[in-house]
C-alpha positions as CSV (number, residue, x, y, z in Angstrom):
1,X,-4.5,-6.3,7.8
2,X,-4.6,-5.1,11.2
3,X,-7.0,-2.4,12.4
4,X,-4.0,0.1,13.5
5,X,-0.3,0.5,12.9
6,X,1.5,-1.2,15.7
7,X,4.1,1.3,15.6
8,X,2.4,4.6,15.5
9,X,-1.4,3.7,16.0
10,X,-2.5,5.0,12.6
11,X,-6.2,3.7,11.9
12,X,-5.7,2.3,8.5
13,X,-9.3,2.1,7.3
14,X,-10.8,5.6,8.4
15,X,-13.8,5.5,6.1
16,X,-15.8,3.3,3.8
17,X,-14.3,2.7,0.5
18,X,-10.9,3.3,1.8
19,X,-9.5,0.5,-0.2
20,X,-10.6,1.7,-3.6
21,X,-7.3,3.5,-4.1
22,X,-5.4,0.2,-3.2
23,X,-7.4,-1.7,-5.7
24,X,-6.3,1.2,-8.6
25,X,-2.8,0.8,-7.5
26,X,-3.1,-2.9,-7.7
27,X,-4.8,-2.9,-11.1
28,X,-2.1,-0.3,-12.4
29,X,0.7,-2.5,-11.4
30,X,-1.2,-5.6,-12.9
31,X,-1.7,-3.8,-16.2
32,X,2.0,-2.8,-16.4
33,X,3.1,-6.2,-15.7
34,X,0.8,-7.5,-18.2
35,X,1.8,-5.1,-21.1
36,X,5.6,-5.8,-20.1
37,X,5.2,-9.4,-20.2
38,X,3.3,-9.3,-23.5
39,X,5.6,-7.1,-25.1
40,X,8.7,-9.1,-24.0
41,X,7.2,-12.2,-25.2
42,X,6.4,-10.6,-28.7
43,X,9.7,-9.1,-29.1
44,X,11.7,-12.3,-28.1
45,X,9.7,-14.5,-30.3
46,X,8.8,-12.3,-33.4
47,X,8.0,-13.3,-36.0
48,X,6.8,-16.8,-35.1
49,X,4.9,-15.9,-32.0
50,X,3.4,-18.9,-30.2
51,X,0.3,-17.3,-29.3
52,X,-1.4,-20.1,-27.2
53,X,1.7,-19.8,-24.9
54,X,1.5,-15.8,-24.8
55,X,-2.2,-16.2,-24.2
56,X,-1.7,-18.7,-21.3
57,X,1.0,-17.0,-19.8
58,X,-1.2,-13.6,-19.9
59,X,-3.9,-15.2,-18.2
60,X,-1.9,-16.5,-15.4
61,X,-0.3,-12.9,-15.0
62,X,-3.6,-11.3,-14.8
63,X,-4.7,-13.5,-12.1
64,X,-1.4,-14.0,-10.2
65,X,0.0,-10.5,-10.0
66,X,-3.0,-8.7,-8.3
67,X,-3.4,-11.8,-6.0
68,X,0.1,-11.7,-4.8
69,X,0.5,-8.0,-4.9
70,X,-3.1,-6.9,-3.0
71,X,-1.4,-6.6,0.5
72,X,1.6,-4.5,-1.0
73,X,-0.9,-2.3,-2.8
74,X,-2.9,-1.8,0.6
75,X,0.3,-0.5,2.1
76,X,1.2,1.6,-0.9
77,X,-2.1,3.3,-1.0
78,X,-1.8,4.0,3.0
79,X,1.3,5.8,2.4
80,X,0.0,7.8,-0.6
81,X,-3.2,8.6,1.5
82,X,-1.2,9.4,4.4
83,X,1.0,11.8,2.2
84,X,-2.0,13.5,0.8
85,X,-3.9,14.1,4.3
86,X,-1.0,14.2,6.7
87,X,-1.8,17.8,7.9
88,X,-5.5,16.8,8.7
89,X,-6.7,16.8,12.3
90,X,-9.2,13.9,11.4
91,X,-6.3,11.4,11.2
92,X,-6.7,9.0,13.9
93,X,-3.2,8.1,15.3
94,X,-3.7,6.4,18.7
95,X,-6.5,4.4,20.3
96,X,-8.5,5.3,23.4
97,X,-5.5,4.1,25.5
98,X,-3.3,6.9,24.1
99,X,0.3,6.6,22.8
100,X,2.5,3.9,24.1
101,X,6.0,3.7,25.1
102,X,8.2,6.5,23.3
103,X,5.4,7.7,21.1
104,X,4.1,9.6,24.2
105,X,6.4,12.5,23.4
106,X,4.7,12.7,19.8
107,X,1.2,13.8,21.5
């Protein structure tokens, strides 16, 4: 992931531990996918549930979903973090060079 947003210059990782929230978002999405997949598998095959197949699919989901969605979860966390802290002056929007292009009017 880049250090700053290429459009507005927002510094993504402003403090150590910034991405813990992204990991929580990622874990929550993975657990929702797992529970949904298990529930669908059980409901579609009840009463003769193929437990081996259900277990293999669950393990694949638990590994694949967080791996594939981690960059997305970082983006979602940056958006949540920005909404929670948008009025703080400590947000670093532009680099040392200042704003570029049409962003100069925002400063």
